[in-house]
C-alpha positions as CSV (number, residue, x, y, z in Angstrom):
1,X,10.3,23.8,-2.7
2,X,7.4,24.5,-3.2
3,X,4.2,22.1,-3.0
4,X,0.6,22.6,-3.9
5,X,-2.2,20.5,-3.1
6,X,-4.2,19.8,-6.8
7,X,-7.2,18.2,-8.1
8,X,-7.7,17.1,-11.2
9,X,-11.1,16.6,-13.0
10,X,-12.3,13.4,-14.7
11,X,-15.7,12.6,-15.8
12,X,-16.3,10.7,-12.1
13,X,-14.2,11.0,-9.5
14,X,-11.0,13.9,-9.5
15,X,-7.6,12.9,-8.8
16,X,-5.6,14.4,-6.1
17,X,-2.5,15.1,-5.6
18,X,0.5,17.0,-4.8
19,X,2.7,19.3,-7.3
20,X,6.3,20.2,-6.5
21,X,7.9,23.4,-8.0
22,X,12.0,23.6,-7.6
23,X,12.9,27.3,-6.6
24,X,13.1,29.2,-9.9
25,X,12.7,27.7,-13.4
26,X,12.3,23.6,-13.7
27,X,14.3,21.6,-16.3
28,X,12.0,19.3,-16.8
29,X,9.3,17.5,-14.7
30,X,8.4,14.0,-13.3
31,X,4.8,12.3,-13.2
32,X,4.7,9.4,-10.4
33,X,2.2,6.6,-10.1
34,X,1.5,5.0,-7.4
35,X,1.1,1.0,-6.1
36,X,-2.1,-1.1,-5.6
37,X,-4.2,0.3,-2.8
38,X,-1.5,3.4,-2.4
39,X,-1.6,7.3,-2.6
40,X,0.5,10.0,-3.2
41,X,1.9,10.5,0.4
42,X,3.3,7.0,1.2
43,X,5.7,5.2,-0.3
44,X,8.0,6.2,-2.9
45,X,5.4,8.9,-3.7
46,X,6.1,10.5,-0.5
47,X,10.0,10.0,-0.3
48,X,11.0,10.7,-3.6
49,X,9.8,14.2,-4.8
50,X,12.0,16.1,-3.1
51,X,15.2,14.6,-4.4
52,X,14.0,15.0,-7.6
53,X,13.1,18.8,-7.0
54,X,16.8,18.9,-6.1
55,X,17.7,18.2,-9.9
56,X,15.2,20.9,-11.1
57,X,12.4,18.7,-11.8
58,X,8.9,19.4,-11.1
59,X,7.0,16.9,-9.8
60,X,3.2,15.2,-9.8
61,X,2.1,12.5,-7.6
62,X,-1.5,12.2,-7.4
63,X,-4.2,9.5,-6.7
64,X,-5.8,7.4,-9.4
65,X,-9.2,6.7,-8.7
66,X,-8.3,3.2,-7.3
67,X,-6.2,5.0,-4.4
68,X,-6.4,3.4,-1.0
69,X,-8.1,0.1,-0.1
70,X,-11.9,1.8,-0.1
71,X,-12.7,5.8,1.3
72,X,-15.1,8.4,1.0
73,X,-14.8,11.8,-0.3
74,X,-18.4,14.2,0.0
75,X,-21.0,11.2,0.6
76,X,-21.0,7.4,1.6
77,X,-20.8,6.4,-1.6
78,X,-17.6,4.2,-1.4
79,X,-14.3,4.6,-4.1
80,X,-10.8,3.4,-3.9
81,X,-8.8,0.5,-5.2
82,X,-11.4,-1.7,-4.4
83,X,-13.2,-0.5,-7.3
84,X,-9.9,-0.1,-9.3
85,X,-10.6,-0.8,-13.4
86,X,-7.7,-0.7,-15.7
87,X,-9.2,1.5,-18.1
88,X,-9.4,3.6,-15.6
89,X,-6.0,3.7,-14.3
90,X,-4.9,4.1,-17.9
91,X,-6.9,7.2,-18.2
92,X,-6.0,8.6,-15.2
93,X,-2.4,8.6,-16.1
94,X,-3.2,10.3,-19.6
95,X,-5.2,13.2,-17.7
96,X,-2.6,13.9,-15.0
97,X,-0.3,14.1,-18.3
98,X,-2.2,16.5,-19.5
99,X,-2.3,18.2,-16.6
100,X,1.4,18.5,-16.0
101,X,1.3,19.5,-20.2
102,X,-0.9,22.6,-19.7
103,X,1.7,23.9,-17.4
104,X,4.1,23.9,-19.6
105,X,5.8,20.0,-19.3
106,X,4.6,17.8,-21.9
107,X,7.4,15.2,-21.3
108,X,8.0,14.4,-17.8
109,X,9.7,11.1,-16.7
110,X,7.6,8.5,-15.6
111,X,8.1,6.9,-12.4
112,X,6.0,4.1,-11.2
113,X,5.7,1.5,-8.2
114,X,4.0,-2.2,-8.3
115,X,0.9,-1.5,-9.9
116,X,1.8,1.8,-10.9
117,X,4.7,0.6,-12.5
118,X,3.0,-1.9,-14.9
119,X,0.7,1.3,-15.7
120,X,3.8,3.3,-16.3
121,X,5.1,0.8,-19.1
122,X,1.6,1.2,-21.0
123,X,1.6,4.8,-20.6
124,X,5.1,5.3,-22.2
125,X,4.2,2.8,-25.1
126,X,1.4,5.3,-25.9
127,X,4.1,7.6,-25.5
128,X,7.2,6.8,-27.3
129,X,8.3,10.9,-26.6
130,X,8.9,9.9,-22.7
131,X,12.3,11.1,-22.3
132,X,12.9,8.2,-19.3
133,X,11.2,6.1,-17.3
134,X,11.9,4.7,-13.7
135,X,9.9,1.2,-12.9
136,X,10.0,0.6,-8.8
137,X,9.1,-3.2,-8.3
138,X,6.8,-3.0,-11.5
139,X,4.8,-6.2,-11.9
140,X,4.1,-7.9,-14.5
141,X,0.6,-7.7,-15.3
142,X,-1.0,-9.7,-17.8
143,X,-3.9,-12.1,-18.4
144,X,-2.2,-14.6,-16.0
145,X,-1.9,-11.9,-13.4
146,X,-4.1,-13.7,-10.8
147,X,-3.3,-17.3,-11.5
148,X,0.6,-16.3,-11.1
149,X,-0.2,-14.6,-7.6
150,X,-2.3,-17.5,-6.2
151,X,0.3,-19.5,-6.5
152,X,2.0,-17.9,-3.9
153,X,-1.5,-17.2,-2.0
154,X,-2.5,-14.2,-3.1
155,X,-6.2,-13.3,-5.1
156,X,-8.1,-15.8,-3.7
157,X,-4.4,-18.3,-3.6
158,X,-6.2,-21.8,-4.7
159,X,-10.2,-20.7,-5.1
160,X,-9.6,-18.1,-7.8
161,X,-12.1,-20.2,-10.0
162,X,-14.6,-20.0,-7.3
163,X,-14.1,-16.6,-6.7
164,X,-14.3,-15.7,-10.4
165,X,-17.6,-17.7,-10.6
166,X,-19.4,-16.0,-7.9
167,X,-18.0,-12.4,-9.7
168,X,-19.2,-13.4,-12.9
169,X,-22.7,-14.1,-11.6
170,X,-22.6,-11.0,-9.4
171,X,-22.3,-9.1,-12.5
172,X,-24.8,-10.9,-14.2
173,X,-27.3,-9.6,-11.8
174,X,-26.4,-6.3,-11.5
175,X,-24.2,-6.2,-8.4
176,X,-20.3,-5.7,-10.2
177,X,-19.9,-2.9,-7.4
178,X,-20.9,-5.0,-4.7
179,X,-17.8,-6.5,-2.4
180,X,-16.6,-9.7,-2.0
181,X,-14.0,-10.6,1.1
182,X,-11.4,-12.5,-0.2
183,X,-8.1,-13.9,1.3
184,X,-4.3,-13.2,0.2
185,X,-5.9,-9.5,-1.1
186,X,-6.2,-6.0,0.6
187,X,-9.4,-7.6,2.0
188,X,-11.9,-6.6,-0.5
189,X,-12.7,-6.1,-4.2
190,X,-15.6,-6.0,-5.6
191,X,-16.7,-8.5,-8.4
192,X,-16.8,-5.8,-11.2
193,X,-12.6,-5.1,-10.6
194,X,-11.5,-8.7,-9.6
195,X,-12.8,-9.8,-13.2
196,X,-11.0,-6.4,-14.7
197,X,-7.7,-7.9,-13.1
198,X,-8.7,-11.2,-14.9
199,X,-8.9,-10.3,-18.6
200,X,-7.4,-6.2,-19.0
201,X,-4.8,-6.0,-17.0
202,X,-1.6,-5.2,-19.7
203,X,1.3,-7.2,-19.8
204,X,4.3,-5.4,-18.9
205,X,6.8,-8.1,-21.2
206,X,4.5,-7.6,-24.3
207,X,4.7,-3.7,-23.9
208,X,8.7,-3.9,-23.7
209,X,9.6,-3.5,-26.7
210,X,7.5,-0.9,-27.3
211,X,9.5,1.6,-24.9
212,X,12.1,2.7,-26.5
213,X,13.2,5.9,-24.1
214,X,16.0,4.7,-21.1
215,X,14.7,2.8,-18.5
216,X,15.4,1.7,-14.6
217,X,14.1,-1.1,-13.3
218,X,14.6,-1.6,-9.6
219,X,13.5,-4.7,-7.6
220,X,14.1,-5.5,-4.0
221,X,16.4,-8.9,-3.4
222,X,13.4,-10.0,-1.3
223,X,10.9,-10.0,-4.0
224,X,10.1,-12.6,-6.7
225,X,12.0,-12.1,-10.2
226,X,9.0,-14.4,-11.9
227,X,6.4,-11.1,-10.4
228,X,8.9,-8.5,-11.1
229,X,10.7,-9.6,-14.2
230,X,13.7,-6.5,-14.3
231,X,15.7,-8.8,-16.6
232,X,13.3,-10.4,-19.1
233,X,12.0,-6.8,-19.4
234,X,15.8,-5.5,-20.2
235,X,16.4,-8.0,-22.8
236,X,13.0,-7.0,-24.8
237,X,12.8,-3.5,-24.0
238,X,14.1,-1.2,-27.4
239,X,15.8,1.0,-25.2
240,X,18.9,0.8,-23.0
241,X,17.6,-0.8,-19.4
242,X,19.8,-0.7,-16.1
243,X,18.3,-3.4,-13.6
244,X,18.9,-2.6,-10.1
245,X,18.5,-5.2,-7.1
246,X,18.3,-3.5,-4.1
247,X,19.8,-5.5,-0.8
248,X,17.6,-6.1,2.3
249,X,14.6,-4.7,0.6
250,X,11.1,-5.7,0.5
251,X,8.7,-4.6,-2.0
252,X,7.6,-1.2,-0.3
253,X,11.3,-0.6,0.3
254,X,11.0,-0.9,4.3
255,X,14.0,0.9,5.6
256,X,15.6,1.4,2.3
257,X,14.2,5.1,1.6
258,X,17.3,6.7,1.0
259,X,19.1,3.6,-1.0
260,X,15.7,3.8,-3.4
261,X,16.3,7.5,-3.5
262,X,20.0,7.7,-4.1
263,X,19.8,5.2,-7.1
264,X,16.6,6.9,-8.6
265,X,17.7,10.5,-8.3
266,X,21.3,9.1,-10.1
267,X,20.0,7.4,-12.4
268,X,17.2,10.3,-13.5
269,X,20.4,13.4,-13.4
270,X,22.5,11.3,-15.5
271,X,19.3,10.1,-18.2
272,X,18.3,13.7,-18.4
273,X,21.8,15.5,-17.7
274,X,21.1,17.3,-14.8
275,X,22.6,18.3,-12.0
276,X,21.3,18.7,-8.2
277,X,20.7,21.5,-7.0
278,X,21.5,22.3,-3.3
């Protein structure tokens, strides 16, 4: 297996990632989307590519502009998940897909975890030629995502309207990139990003009828089905959908990495008619 650190340009911050290649000619490719405040070297984007490369797939695991919580690059200007916007995430995925196409893989398998899974549904809906889609605890998204999360204490809990009003005032005053400390989130989010989540987050179930390719939807048994709607997605998707509920499994697959590897690699192999290389 070969791995190359790559950088994909955007109109603002470049997308860093790791590009994996199998020995010999690749049989296809996979594009992997990370979850909220994560990146290309943690979680599923770290442990899945080696298994996919064994199937003969070239893989790109990359950072969207909304990676990690906060970071800096070559100055004191902050970047990261605290500033993420849906439109940027959608465009970042398209940029990565164009990068793969330039390397001879115009139709990669799409794999997304959590927020990356929700964005993966949007990407596949926009790219019907996608051969297969793997959703790893993809959340439901939609315009009620903040309120739905608040019911379990996320995104400010019962203070959503208070934070929304504060964020609107900050944006009107030209302070949209200033950070708000928010309980139940990853501690900090910009006013602009919070308002974006309220109104611009793609809806996984509304987009499901546009997904025609085979889909794998994984959820851990410790995750609420209301937030990670595998069964509802299956009932709405046009293409075939396999649902796997993994036992003793949380949202980040801690201690269950091998189980996820086995499910994803075997399903991808079957969907693409591939055989693992030893």
